[in-house]
PyMOL CGO cylinders between C-alpha atoms (Angstrom):
from pymol import cmd
from pymol.cgo import CYLINDER

trace = [
    CYLINDER, 0.00, 0.00, 0.00, 1.33, 3.42, -0.93, 0.3, 1, 1, 1, 1, 1, 1,
    CYLINDER, 1.33, 3.42, -0.93, 1.05, 6.18, 1.65, 0.3, 1, 1, 1, 1, 1, 1,
    CYLINDER, 1.05, 6.18, 1.65, -0.76, 9.29, 0.52, 0.3, 1, 1, 1, 1, 1, 1,
    CYLINDER, -0.76, 9.29, 0.52, 2.01, 11.90, 0.63, 0.3, 1, 1, 1, 1, 1, 1,
    CYLINDER, 2.01, 11.90, 0.63, -0.35, 14.76, -0.20, 0.3, 1, 1, 1, 1, 1, 1,
    CYLINDER, -0.35, 14.76, -0.20, -2.75, 13.80, 2.54, 0.3, 1, 1, 1, 1, 1, 1,
    CYLINDER, -2.75, 13.80, 2.54, -0.23, 12.92, 5.21, 0.3, 1, 1, 1, 1, 1, 1,
    CYLINDER, -0.23, 12.92, 5.21, 1.26, 16.40, 4.83, 0.3, 1, 1, 1, 1, 1, 1,
    CYLINDER, 1.26, 16.40, 4.83, -2.07, 18.17, 4.40, 0.3, 1, 1, 1, 1, 1, 1,
    CYLINDER, -2.07, 18.17, 4.40, -2.13, 21.84, 5.17, 0.3, 1, 1, 1, 1, 1, 1,
    CYLINDER, -2.13, 21.84, 5.17, 1.68, 21.74, 5.48, 0.3, 1, 1, 1, 1, 1, 1,
    CYLINDER, 1.68, 21.74, 5.48, 1.30, 20.86, 9.13, 0.3, 1, 1, 1, 1, 1, 1,
    CYLINDER, 1.30, 20.86, 9.13, 3.99, 19.16, 11.14, 0.3, 1, 1, 1, 1, 1, 1,
    CYLINDER, 3.99, 19.16, 11.14, 2.56, 15.84, 12.21, 0.3, 1, 1, 1, 1, 1, 1,
    CYLINDER, 2.56, 15.84, 12.21, 3.12, 14.76, 15.78, 0.3, 1, 1, 1, 1, 1, 1,
    CYLINDER, 3.12, 14.76, 15.78, 2.41, 11.08, 15.37, 0.3, 1, 1, 1, 1, 1, 1,
    CYLINDER, 2.41, 11.08, 15.37, 1.06, 9.28, 18.41, 0.3, 1, 1, 1, 1, 1, 1,
    CYLINDER, 1.06, 9.28, 18.41, 0.27, 5.91, 16.85, 0.3, 1, 1, 1, 1, 1, 1,
    CYLINDER, 0.27, 5.91, 16.85, 0.63, 4.31, 13.47, 0.3, 1, 1, 1, 1, 1, 1,
    CYLINDER, 0.63, 4.31, 13.47, -0.17, 0.94, 11.99, 0.3, 1, 1, 1, 1, 1, 1,
    CYLINDER, -0.17, 0.94, 11.99, -0.31, -0.39, 8.44, 0.3, 1, 1, 1, 1, 1, 1,
    CYLINDER, -0.31, -0.39, 8.44, -3.57, 1.45, 7.68, 0.3, 1, 1, 1, 1, 1, 1,
    CYLINDER, -3.57, 1.45, 7.68, -3.99, 4.44, 10.01, 0.3, 1, 1, 1, 1, 1, 1,
    CYLINDER, -3.99, 4.44, 10.01, -2.06, 7.36, 11.48, 0.3, 1, 1, 1, 1, 1, 1,
    CYLINDER, -2.06, 7.36, 11.48, -3.14, 8.99, 14.74, 0.3, 1, 1, 1, 1, 1, 1,
    CYLINDER, -3.14, 8.99, 14.74, -1.58, 12.41, 15.26, 0.3, 1, 1, 1, 1, 1, 1,
    CYLINDER, -1.58, 12.41, 15.26, -2.00, 15.39, 17.54, 0.3, 1, 1, 1, 1, 1, 1,
    CYLINDER, -2.00, 15.39, 17.54, -4.14, 18.25, 16.27, 0.3, 1, 1, 1, 1, 1, 1,
    CYLINDER, -4.14, 18.25, 16.27, -3.08, 21.89, 16.28, 0.3, 1, 1, 1, 1, 1, 1,
    CYLINDER, -3.08, 21.89, 16.28, -1.76, 22.98, 19.66, 0.3, 1, 1, 1, 1, 1, 1,
    CYLINDER, -1.76, 22.98, 19.66, -3.22, 26.44, 19.16, 0.3, 1, 1, 1, 1, 1, 1,
    CYLINDER, -3.22, 26.44, 19.16, -6.75, 24.98, 19.10, 0.3, 1, 1, 1, 1, 1, 1,
    CYLINDER, -6.75, 24.98, 19.10, -6.48, 25.18, 22.90, 0.3, 1, 1, 1, 1, 1, 1,
    CYLINDER, -6.48, 25.18, 22.90, -8.25, 21.79, 23.12, 0.3, 1, 1, 1, 1, 1, 1,
    CYLINDER, -8.25, 21.79, 23.12, -6.14, 19.28, 25.02, 0.3, 1, 1, 1, 1, 1, 1,
    CYLINDER, -6.14, 19.28, 25.02, -6.23, 15.87, 23.38, 0.3, 1, 1, 1, 1, 1, 1,
    CYLINDER, -6.23, 15.87, 23.38, -7.50, 17.03, 19.97, 0.3, 1, 1, 1, 1, 1, 1,
    CYLINDER, -7.50, 17.03, 19.97, -6.34, 14.33, 17.52, 0.3, 1, 1, 1, 1, 1, 1,
    CYLINDER, -6.34, 14.33, 17.52, -6.53, 13.41, 13.84, 0.3, 1, 1, 1, 1, 1, 1,
    CYLINDER, -6.53, 13.41, 13.84, -7.11, 9.87, 12.63, 0.3, 1, 1, 1, 1, 1, 1,
    CYLINDER, -7.11, 9.87, 12.63, -6.43, 9.40, 8.95, 0.3, 1, 1, 1, 1, 1, 1,
    CYLINDER, -6.43, 9.40, 8.95, -5.93, 6.51, 6.57, 0.3, 1, 1, 1, 1, 1, 1,
    CYLINDER, -5.93, 6.51, 6.57, -2.43, 6.16, 5.17, 0.3, 1, 1, 1, 1, 1, 1,
    CYLINDER, -2.43, 6.16, 5.17, -3.62, 5.80, 1.62, 0.3, 1, 1, 1, 1, 1, 1,
    CYLINDER, -3.62, 5.80, 1.62, -5.57, 8.44, -0.25, 0.3, 1, 1, 1, 1, 1, 1,
    CYLINDER, -5.57, 8.44, -0.25, -9.28, 7.97, 0.41, 0.3, 1, 1, 1, 1, 1, 1,
    CYLINDER, -9.28, 7.97, 0.41, -11.87, 10.65, -0.30, 0.3, 1, 1, 1, 1, 1, 1,
    CYLINDER, -11.87, 10.65, -0.30, -15.06, 8.74, 0.48, 0.3, 1, 1, 1, 1, 1, 1,
    CYLINDER, -15.06, 8.74, 0.48, -16.18, 6.27, 3.14, 0.3, 1, 1, 1, 1, 1, 1,
    CYLINDER, -16.18, 6.27, 3.14, -17.04, 3.83, 0.36, 0.3, 1, 1, 1, 1, 1, 1,
    CYLINDER, -17.04, 3.83, 0.36, -13.36, 3.68, -0.63, 0.3, 1, 1, 1, 1, 1, 1,
    CYLINDER, -13.36, 3.68, -0.63, -12.27, 2.25, 2.71, 0.3, 1, 1, 1, 1, 1, 1,
    CYLINDER, -12.27, 2.25, 2.71, -11.74, -1.50, 2.57, 0.3, 1, 1, 1, 1, 1, 1,
    CYLINDER, -11.74, -1.50, 2.57, -13.02, -3.91, 5.20, 0.3, 1, 1, 1, 1, 1, 1,
    CYLINDER, -13.02, -3.91, 5.20, -9.61, -4.17, 6.90, 0.3, 1, 1, 1, 1, 1, 1,
    CYLINDER, -9.61, -4.17, 6.90, -9.39, -0.38, 7.28, 0.3, 1, 1, 1, 1, 1, 1,
    CYLINDER, -9.39, -0.38, 7.28, -12.94, -0.13, 8.60, 0.3, 1, 1, 1, 1, 1, 1,
    CYLINDER, -12.94, -0.13, 8.60, -12.41, -2.97, 11.05, 0.3, 1, 1, 1, 1, 1, 1,
    CYLINDER, -12.41, -2.97, 11.05, -9.19, -1.39, 12.36, 0.3, 1, 1, 1, 1, 1, 1,
    CYLINDER, -9.19, -1.39, 12.36, -10.69, 2.09, 12.76, 0.3, 1, 1, 1, 1, 1, 1,
    CYLINDER, -10.69, 2.09, 12.76, -13.22, 1.28, 15.50, 0.3, 1, 1, 1, 1, 1, 1,
    CYLINDER, -13.22, 1.28, 15.50, -10.75, -0.13, 18.04, 0.3, 1, 1, 1, 1, 1, 1,
    CYLINDER, -10.75, -0.13, 18.04, -8.44, 2.87, 17.56, 0.3, 1, 1, 1, 1, 1, 1,
    CYLINDER, -8.44, 2.87, 17.56, -11.27, 5.29, 18.35, 0.3, 1, 1, 1, 1, 1, 1,
    CYLINDER, -11.27, 5.29, 18.35, -12.25, 3.15, 21.34, 0.3, 1, 1, 1, 1, 1, 1,
    CYLINDER, -12.25, 3.15, 21.34, -8.66, 3.22, 22.66, 0.3, 1, 1, 1, 1, 1, 1,
    CYLINDER, -8.66, 3.22, 22.66, -8.41, 6.97, 22.13, 0.3, 1, 1, 1, 1, 1, 1,
    CYLINDER, -8.41, 6.97, 22.13, -11.62, 7.59, 24.08, 0.3, 1, 1, 1, 1, 1, 1,
    CYLINDER, -11.62, 7.59, 24.08, -10.50, 5.34, 26.95, 0.3, 1, 1, 1, 1, 1, 1,
    CYLINDER, -10.50, 5.34, 26.95, -7.09, 6.99, 27.03, 0.3, 1, 1, 1, 1, 1, 1,
    CYLINDER, -7.09, 6.99, 27.03, -8.51, 10.52, 27.03, 0.3, 1, 1, 1, 1, 1, 1,
    CYLINDER, -8.51, 10.52, 27.03, -11.04, 9.65, 29.73, 0.3, 1, 1, 1, 1, 1, 1,
    CYLINDER, -11.04, 9.65, 29.73, -8.21, 8.32, 31.84, 0.3, 1, 1, 1, 1, 1, 1,
    CYLINDER, -8.21, 8.32, 31.84, -5.73, 11.14, 31.20, 0.3, 1, 1, 1, 1, 1, 1,
    CYLINDER, -5.73, 11.14, 31.20, -7.98, 14.18, 30.77, 0.3, 1, 1, 1, 1, 1, 1,
    CYLINDER, -7.98, 14.18, 30.77, -11.28, 13.26, 32.43, 0.3, 1, 1, 1, 1, 1, 1,
    CYLINDER, -11.28, 13.26, 32.43, -13.33, 13.96, 29.31, 0.3, 1, 1, 1, 1, 1, 1,
    CYLINDER, -13.33, 13.96, 29.31, -17.11, 13.68, 29.15, 0.3, 1, 1, 1, 1, 1, 1,
    CYLINDER, -17.11, 13.68, 29.15, -17.45, 13.16, 25.37, 0.3, 1, 1, 1, 1, 1, 1,
    CYLINDER, -17.45, 13.16, 25.37, -15.31, 12.44, 22.35, 0.3, 1, 1, 1, 1, 1, 1,
    CYLINDER, -15.31, 12.44, 22.35, -16.65, 14.06, 19.20, 0.3, 1, 1, 1, 1, 1, 1,
    CYLINDER, -16.65, 14.06, 19.20, -15.69, 12.28, 15.98, 0.3, 1, 1, 1, 1, 1, 1,
    CYLINDER, -15.69, 12.28, 15.98, -16.10, 14.63, 13.03, 0.3, 1, 1, 1, 1, 1, 1,
    CYLINDER, -16.10, 14.63, 13.03, -15.15, 14.38, 9.39, 0.3, 1, 1, 1, 1, 1, 1,
    CYLINDER, -15.15, 14.38, 9.39, -15.65, 17.19, 6.93, 0.3, 1, 1, 1, 1, 1, 1,
    CYLINDER, -15.65, 17.19, 6.93, -12.94, 16.68, 4.28, 0.3, 1, 1, 1, 1, 1, 1,
    CYLINDER, -12.94, 16.68, 4.28, -13.64, 19.86, 2.33, 0.3, 1, 1, 1, 1, 1, 1,
    CYLINDER, -13.64, 19.86, 2.33, -10.46, 21.90, 2.67, 0.3, 1, 1, 1, 1, 1, 1,
    CYLINDER, -10.46, 21.90, 2.67, -8.40, 18.72, 2.31, 0.3, 1, 1, 1, 1, 1, 1,
    CYLINDER, -8.40, 18.72, 2.31, -9.98, 16.21, -0.08, 0.3, 1, 1, 1, 1, 1, 1,
    CYLINDER, -9.98, 16.21, -0.08, -8.98, 13.25, 2.07, 0.3, 1, 1, 1, 1, 1, 1,
    CYLINDER, -8.98, 13.25, 2.07, -11.06, 11.38, 4.58, 0.3, 1, 1, 1, 1, 1, 1,
    CYLINDER, -11.06, 11.38, 4.58, -9.71, 12.16, 8.02, 0.3, 1, 1, 1, 1, 1, 1,
    CYLINDER, -9.71, 12.16, 8.02, -11.40, 12.18, 11.38, 0.3, 1, 1, 1, 1, 1, 1,
    CYLINDER, -11.40, 12.18, 11.38, -11.13, 14.94, 13.94, 0.3, 1, 1, 1, 1, 1, 1,
    CYLINDER, -11.13, 14.94, 13.94, -11.25, 13.41, 17.42, 0.3, 1, 1, 1, 1, 1, 1,
    CYLINDER, -11.25, 13.41, 17.42, -12.26, 16.32, 19.63, 0.3, 1, 1, 1, 1, 1, 1,
    CYLINDER, -12.26, 16.32, 19.63, -12.56, 15.72, 23.37, 0.3, 1, 1, 1, 1, 1, 1,
    CYLINDER, -12.56, 15.72, 23.37, -14.99, 17.71, 25.51, 0.3, 1, 1, 1, 1, 1, 1,
    CYLINDER, -14.99, 17.71, 25.51, -13.81, 18.06, 29.06, 0.3, 1, 1, 1, 1, 1, 1,
    CYLINDER, -13.81, 18.06, 29.06, -16.01, 17.07, 31.98, 0.3, 1, 1, 1, 1, 1, 1,
    CYLINDER, -16.01, 17.07, 31.98, -18.01, 20.11, 33.07, 0.3, 1, 1, 1, 1, 1, 1,
    CYLINDER, -18.01, 20.11, 33.07, -16.86, 22.18, 30.10, 0.3, 1, 1, 1, 1, 1, 1,
    CYLINDER, -16.86, 22.18, 30.10, -19.02, 25.12, 29.08, 0.3, 1, 1, 1, 1, 1, 1,
    CYLINDER, -19.02, 25.12, 29.08, -18.28, 24.91, 25.35, 0.3, 1, 1, 1, 1, 1, 1,
    CYLINDER, -18.28, 24.91, 25.35, -20.19, 22.04, 23.76, 0.3, 1, 1, 1, 1, 1, 1,
    CYLINDER, -20.19, 22.04, 23.76, -21.35, 20.80, 20.38, 0.3, 1, 1, 1, 1, 1, 1,
    CYLINDER, -21.35, 20.80, 20.38, -20.79, 22.95, 17.31, 0.3, 1, 1, 1, 1, 1, 1,
    CYLINDER, -20.79, 22.95, 17.31, -19.03, 25.80, 19.16, 0.3, 1, 1, 1, 1, 1, 1,
    CYLINDER, -19.03, 25.80, 19.16, -16.40, 23.33, 20.42, 0.3, 1, 1, 1, 1, 1, 1,
    CYLINDER, -16.40, 23.33, 20.42, -15.99, 21.84, 16.94, 0.3, 1, 1, 1, 1, 1, 1,
    CYLINDER, -15.99, 21.84, 16.94, -15.62, 25.35, 15.49, 0.3, 1, 1, 1, 1, 1, 1,
    CYLINDER, -15.62, 25.35, 15.49, -12.97, 26.17, 18.11, 0.3, 1, 1, 1, 1, 1, 1,
    CYLINDER, -12.97, 26.17, 18.11, -11.05, 23.04, 17.11, 0.3, 1, 1, 1, 1, 1, 1,
    CYLINDER, -11.05, 23.04, 17.11, -11.27, 23.81, 13.40, 0.3, 1, 1, 1, 1, 1, 1,
    CYLINDER, -11.27, 23.81, 13.40, -10.42, 27.52, 13.76, 0.3, 1, 1, 1, 1, 1, 1,
    CYLINDER, -10.42, 27.52, 13.76, -7.49, 27.63, 16.18, 0.3, 1, 1, 1, 1, 1, 1,
    CYLINDER, -7.49, 27.63, 16.18, -6.13, 30.80, 17.77, 0.3, 1, 1, 1, 1, 1, 1,
    CYLINDER, -6.13, 30.80, 17.77, -2.91, 32.28, 16.45, 0.3, 1, 1, 1, 1, 1, 1,
    CYLINDER, -2.91, 32.28, 16.45, -0.89, 32.05, 19.65, 0.3, 1, 1, 1, 1, 1, 1,
    CYLINDER, -0.89, 32.05, 19.65, 0.02, 29.42, 22.16, 0.3, 1, 1, 1, 1, 1, 1,
    CYLINDER, 0.02, 29.42, 22.16, 1.86, 29.83, 25.42, 0.3, 1, 1, 1, 1, 1, 1,
    CYLINDER, 1.86, 29.83, 25.42, 5.06, 28.00, 26.24, 0.3, 1, 1, 1, 1, 1, 1,
    CYLINDER, 5.06, 28.00, 26.24, 3.35, 26.37, 29.22, 0.3, 1, 1, 1, 1, 1, 1,
    CYLINDER, 3.35, 26.37, 29.22, 0.57, 25.11, 26.94, 0.3, 1, 1, 1, 1, 1, 1,
    CYLINDER, 0.57, 25.11, 26.94, 3.15, 23.69, 24.53, 0.3, 1, 1, 1, 1, 1, 1,
    CYLINDER, 3.15, 23.69, 24.53, 4.95, 21.90, 27.37, 0.3, 1, 1, 1, 1, 1, 1,
    CYLINDER, 4.95, 21.90, 27.37, 1.67, 20.44, 28.67, 0.3, 1, 1, 1, 1, 1, 1,
    CYLINDER, 1.67, 20.44, 28.67, 0.85, 19.22, 25.15, 0.3, 1, 1, 1, 1, 1, 1,
    CYLINDER, 0.85, 19.22, 25.15, 4.29, 17.63, 24.80, 0.3, 1, 1, 1, 1, 1, 1,
    CYLINDER, 4.29, 17.63, 24.80, 3.76, 15.75, 28.06, 0.3, 1, 1, 1, 1, 1, 1,
    CYLINDER, 3.76, 15.75, 28.06, 0.30, 14.64, 26.95, 0.3, 1, 1, 1, 1, 1, 1,
    CYLINDER, 0.30, 14.64, 26.95, 1.65, 13.45, 23.60, 0.3, 1, 1, 1, 1, 1, 1,
    CYLINDER, 1.65, 13.45, 23.60, 4.24, 11.34, 25.42, 0.3, 1, 1, 1, 1, 1, 1,
    CYLINDER, 4.24, 11.34, 25.42, 1.57, 9.83, 27.66, 0.3, 1, 1, 1, 1, 1, 1,
    CYLINDER, 1.57, 9.83, 27.66, -0.77, 9.13, 24.74, 0.3, 1, 1, 1, 1, 1, 1,
    CYLINDER, -0.77, 9.13, 24.74, 2.02, 7.56, 22.70, 0.3, 1, 1, 1, 1, 1, 1,
    CYLINDER, 2.02, 7.56, 22.70, 2.90, 5.22, 25.56, 0.3, 1, 1, 1, 1, 1, 1,
    CYLINDER, 2.90, 5.22, 25.56, -0.74, 4.34, 26.10, 0.3, 1, 1, 1, 1, 1, 1,
    CYLINDER, -0.74, 4.34, 26.10, -1.38, 3.53, 22.43, 0.3, 1, 1, 1, 1, 1, 1,
    CYLINDER, -1.38, 3.53, 22.43, 1.74, 1.41, 22.08, 0.3, 1, 1, 1, 1, 1, 1,
    CYLINDER, 1.74, 1.41, 22.08, 0.84, -0.64, 25.17, 0.3, 1, 1, 1, 1, 1, 1,
    CYLINDER, 0.84, -0.64, 25.17, -2.83, -1.10, 24.25, 0.3, 1, 1, 1, 1, 1, 1,
]
cmd.load_cgo(trace, "trace")
């Protein structure tokens, strides 16, 4: 299987890979979204439509999302994990895994909009906290 080089590098973003297998890449979303634990799950090969995913890819996707939700509940005490795919700006099927913290005031579409339209600045302390979270998530996914 050939990796989709256009898609893997979409939006010229630096990927911070947390987990990878033969079909999927799980990476950290933009730090400046200010949403701890915001992740991307994307197939390695170029896929624009759900109907293009093969049975192996579909079967492997569910357990990854399940692990991510368990890990985020454990590490961040989240109440919900939103799984959103839009695939308009980047014509590649990819899932935004957006956690909503327990007791958080921002819910539903406003939280999704915050994730998709990140702020311009991040603080050094936020970056350090994200780096620590990425290390924890990477360890969790490799042990699961």
